[in-house]
N, C-alpha and C positions, 0 to 999 in steps of 0.2 A: 572709812575703812570697811564697813559692812557692805557698801555698794561695790567697792573694789573686789571684795571676796566673791560676791555674787557674780560679778562680771568675769572673774577668772574661772569660776566653776562653769559658767556658761560656755566660755571659750574651750575649756578642756572637753566638755560634753560634745560640743560641735566637732572638735577634732576626732574624737572617738567614733562618732556617728559617720563621719566622712571617710574614715580609714577602711581599707578592704576587710572583708569578713575573715580573711586568712592572714596568718603571720608565720612565714616559714620560707621555704626554698622550693625551687623547681628542680627536680631530678630529670636530666635528659639521658635516658638509658642508651647504651651503645652496643648492647648485645643483639640477638636476633629479633627482639621485639621492636627495634627501631625501624620506623618506616622509611626514613631517608637519612642514612649516615652522613652523607656529604653535606647536605643542608644543615645538619646539626652543628658542624664546625662553623658554618657561616653565622648561625644564631649566636653561638658563644662569642665569635669574633665581633659581631655587631654590639653585643652587650659591653665588651671591653672597650670598643670604640666610643661607646656612649659614656665612658667613665666609670662603669660598674666593675666590680670584682667578681671572680668566679673561682671554682675549684675543679681540678681534674682528678678524678678518683681512679688512680692507676690500678689496673687489674680488677676493679670492682665492676662487674657486669660489662666486661670488655672495654673498660676505659670510659666510664660515664662521666657526666659533668653536673655540677651544681651551680645554678645561678639564682639571683634574687627572685622571689615571687612577687609579681606585679601584673597589673592588667596589661601593660605594654609588652612585657616578656611573654605572657600567655598568648597574646595576639600575634606576636612575632612567630612563635612556634606554630600556631594554627595557620598563619598565612603561608609559611614555608613548608608545611606538611611534615613537621618534625614531631615525633611522639614525645610526650613529656608527662611527668607525674608530679603534681604538687605534693609536698611533704611538710609535715609540721616539725617542730624542733625535736620532739621526742623520737620521731622516725629517723631524723638526721643523726641523732645521738646513737641510735641502734646501728646505723650504717658505720659510723665512726668506730664503734666498739668492735664490730666485725672486722673492719680493716686493720685494727691494731693487732689482732691475733692471727691474721692471714698474710700471705705474700701480697700485700697491698700498701698503697701510700697515698696520702693527700698532697696535692701540689697546688699552691695558690697561683691563680692566673691574675696578673696585676695590670697589664697594659697591652693594648693591641700593637703588635709590631708594625713598623713601616716596611712595606714590601716593595722590592724592585725585581723586575724580570729583565735579564739581558737578552735582547733580541734585535736583529737588524731592521732598518726601516723598510727595506724591500720585502714584498710578500714572498715567502718561501712556499714551495709546492708540497708542504706537509704542515700538520698542526703541531701543537705543543700540549701534551697531556696536562702539564701543570697549569697552563693558562686556562685550559678547558675546565679543570677542576676549580680553579679560583673563580672563574666567571659563573659556573653553575652554583657554587656555594655562596655567591654574591659577596666575595671578598675583594676589595679594591686593591689595585697594584699600579705601579708606574713602570713604563717601559723605558729602558736606558740602553745605550750602546757605547761604542768606543769613546766618543767625545766626552760623554758623561763620566765614564769610568776613569779616564785619564785626567779628568778634572778633579774636583773635590766632592762630586755628587754622592759617592758611596758613603760619605760621612753622615748623610741624612737618612740612611736606611739601616734597619736592624737585620734584615734577611734578604739574601740575594739568590735568585735562581738562574741556573745556566741549563740550557737544554741541548739543542743540536749543534751548537757552535763548534767549529773545527779550529782549535787554537793553534794548530800547526800551520795554518794558512794553505792547506791543501784541498779546501772546498769539499770536505766530506769524502775525499777519495772517489768522487763520482766521475772522474775524467773519462774512463773507458766507456761508460754507458751514456753519459749525458753531455759531453763537452760541446756537442753541436746543438744542444737544446737552448732555446732563448732564455729560459729561466736561469740556466747555469751561467751563460754569458753575462746576464744582467747581474748576477751575484758577484762574479769576478770584477766587473766594472765598478759596482758599488763599493766593494772592499778596496780596490786600487785607488779609487777617488778619495776615499776616507784616509787611506794611508798617506797619500801625497798631501792632503789637506793638513794632516797632523805632523808632517815633516819626516815621514819614514820612507826609505827607499823601496821597501818591499812590504807586502801584506804580512808575511811571516814575522817580520821584525815588529810590526805594530801589535800583532797578536801576542807575541812574547811579552811586550810591555804591558798589555792588558792583563795577561795571566799573572805577571809579577804584582800588579796593583791589586788584583783580586786576592792573591795570597796575602799580601800585606793587610788588606781589609780583614781577613780572617785572624791574622796574628794580633790585630788591634782589638778584636772582640766581636767581629762579625759572624753571622750564621750563614753558611754557604750550603746550598742544595743543588746538586748537579745530576742530570739524567743523560742517558743515551751517550752520544759521542763526546759531550763535554766532560763526562766523568773519566774518560780515558785521555782525551787530547790535552786537557789543561796540565796534567802531570807530564806528558811528553814534551810540551812546550817549555815547561819550567826546567826539565832536565836538559833540554837542548839549548839552553841559554847561550852557550859559547861555541855553537857549531851550527851548520846548515844541513838539515835532514831532508830538504825538499828537492826532488828532481826538477829538471829544467822545465818540464811541462807546467809547473805551478808557479815558478818565480823567475824563469828566464835564464837561470844559471844552474849548473849541476850541483848535486849534493856533495858535501865534503866526503871524500872517500874514507876518511877516518872518523866519521861522525859517530858511529856506534861506540867507539872507544872513548870519545870525548863527552858522552852523556854524563851529567852530574846528577846522580840519583838523590843526592842529599837535598837537592832543591825541590824535588817532588813531594807532594803531600801524602799520598797514600801508597804509591807503588815503587818498587825498586827492581833492578836487575832485568828490566824488560828489553826486548829487542825490537827495534823499529823496522817497518817495512819500507824499503826504498824503491819498490816497483810501482811506477805511476799507474799501471794498468790493473793492479791488484786492489780490490775493494777491502783494504785492511790497513790500519795504522800501525799496529804492533801486536805482539802476542799477549798483551793484557786482555784483549777480547778473545774469548775461547771459541768464537765462531771462526772458521767452519768446522773445527775439530768436533764440536759438540753435536753436529748433525748426525753422526753415527750413533749417538746415544739417544737422541730425541727425534727418531723418525716419525713418531706419532705425537702431534702437539699436545694431546691429552696427557701424555707422560711427562711433559715439561712443567714441572711444579717445583716450588721451593718452600722451605719451612722456616717459620719465624722462631727465633730463639726465645727462651723464657728466662728473664733476668730477675734478680732480687729487687723488688720495687723499693725497699727501704735502703738497700746498700747501693744500688745502681739505678737511680730514678731516671737518668737521662736516656740510656738505651731502652729502658722500660717504656718511657713515653713514646719513643719512636716506633715501637712494635705493637702499640695498642691496636687490637683488631678483634673482630668477632669470630675469627678463624685463625688457626696456626698454619694452615696450608694455603698458599697463594699460587694461582696459575701463572706460569711463566709467559714471557712475551719477547719478541725479537726487536731489534733496533739496529742503528748504525754501530753501536757497541752493545751486543746482546747480553753478554755475561762477562764477569771479571775474574781473571785467573787468581785463585786463592794463594798459590805458592809464591806470587809476586807481591803480596801485600807486605807493607812494613809491619813490624812486630806490634806496634802500639795500636794498630787499627782494629776496631771491634767489628766482628761479623754479626750482622743483625738477621740476615736471612740467606739460606743457601740450600741447594739440593743435597740429597744424600749421596755419599760415596762418589764424589766427582770433584775435580780440581777447579771449582768455580764458586763464586759468591755472586749474589744478586743485589745485596743491600748492605752497606758498610758505613761506619761512623768513626770519626776520630777527633781528638782535641789538637789544636795547633795554636800555640801562644795563648791568648785570652779568648779565642773563638773556637768554632767547631766547623767541620765539614761533614756532609753526608752525601754519599754517592749511591744512586739507584740506577742500575743498568736497564737497558731496553727502552722502547719508544712509548708504547701506550698499553697500560695494563688490561684494556678491554679490546684490543685489536692485535691478535697474535702476530701477524706479519703485515704491518702497515706499509704500504708501498707509496712511492712518489706519486703525487696527484690523486691519492685516495681521498674521499671526503672525510671531514673531521668526525670523530666519534660523537654520537648523541649521548651525552653523559646522563641525560634524564632516564635513559634505558638501563643505566648501571648505577643507580643511586645508592646501592648497598655494596659497591665494589670494594673488595679488600685492598687491591692495588692502589686505587685512588685514595683510600683511607690512609695508607702509608704516606702518600704525598702530603695530605692535609695534616697529619701528625707533625710533620716538619714545619708547616706554616705556623702552627700554633705553638710549637716548641719554644720560640724566643719569648713568649708571653709568660712562661712558667717560672715560678720561683718555688723551690722546694720548701715545704712547711717545716719549720724548725721542730725537731722532735724533743720531747721531754726526756731528761736523763734521770 
């Protein structure tokens, strides 16, 4: 018995000596002291992927994070150039006490979400800000397209991103400017081949089926994030379920002359009472997009800004998560759908960001069934007017970008579980 006791004491002593000299957590600040905001999300995501837990400190130093303190996590922060601060349990307690008395809230981060990006197999002559952000942050994702969506693949993903897709089957309304360009003709051919392969007579019918499937994914609990034209055209496609809004230039037959009256707005997720554009030569899908009306207001790009709303972290943690940023003012940027008309929003949609005194919003969120959708208008937060065939943005030059932060808030959002508050 004496020998056993000595052996046990020896083992305990060895474990204590081999343990790190610290015991606490790592604070990853997300205020202006952070050296690389975008990589910080990647660090947190990597920890979750490794089976660790974390905390999102809403409104504390611009939405900071807590992860476990370890050699591996310190090395990960150093390797990716992310500012961090080891803290002991006493300091963590002080942070928690501060948060209890302020408009702040702790949210548990439980598990890394499985991420999918909806994108065509052919290379398009433009980049995707979300894919650029994911790749810079070193967050892995899978590419899927119509075959996967219309199969059961969406069941394997927690979060789905849509960017430039035109769910109306009108190829971005680029006909007037680019229908003689090789890339445009290849896009038409690729989509028509896919439609025929999947048994659809027209691309527009296939895209409607895809839009319905994506909506069903949200209803069943999926997290949807859409930017640029997808944020507008998926609702148009859903509302046009029982009519043809496409001129002959896009699908070989004329639009239904009564298509506007046949739109079923109840099927759309975010918008209602919108008017579709039936002119094949007009670079516009509907009046959901405020362009070109807004050009009279924003003649100077420096004036094109929008403001993030301030929510109650304790009562409204979800919108609070989505607007976590080190600034409340974000530079605007153009896209195939530059800004969304506020007066056409359904009543239950939450506005997250908008300019002052104008009928448009830039960033909105809504609940649908068991899931959620978030729409963010515009193409690239760090390229005001990104043109066809422009080179991709070098995200390393914008590692503290507020607009890219909003994208990555959405990526991390499905990992969050609100901490149960004591009553």
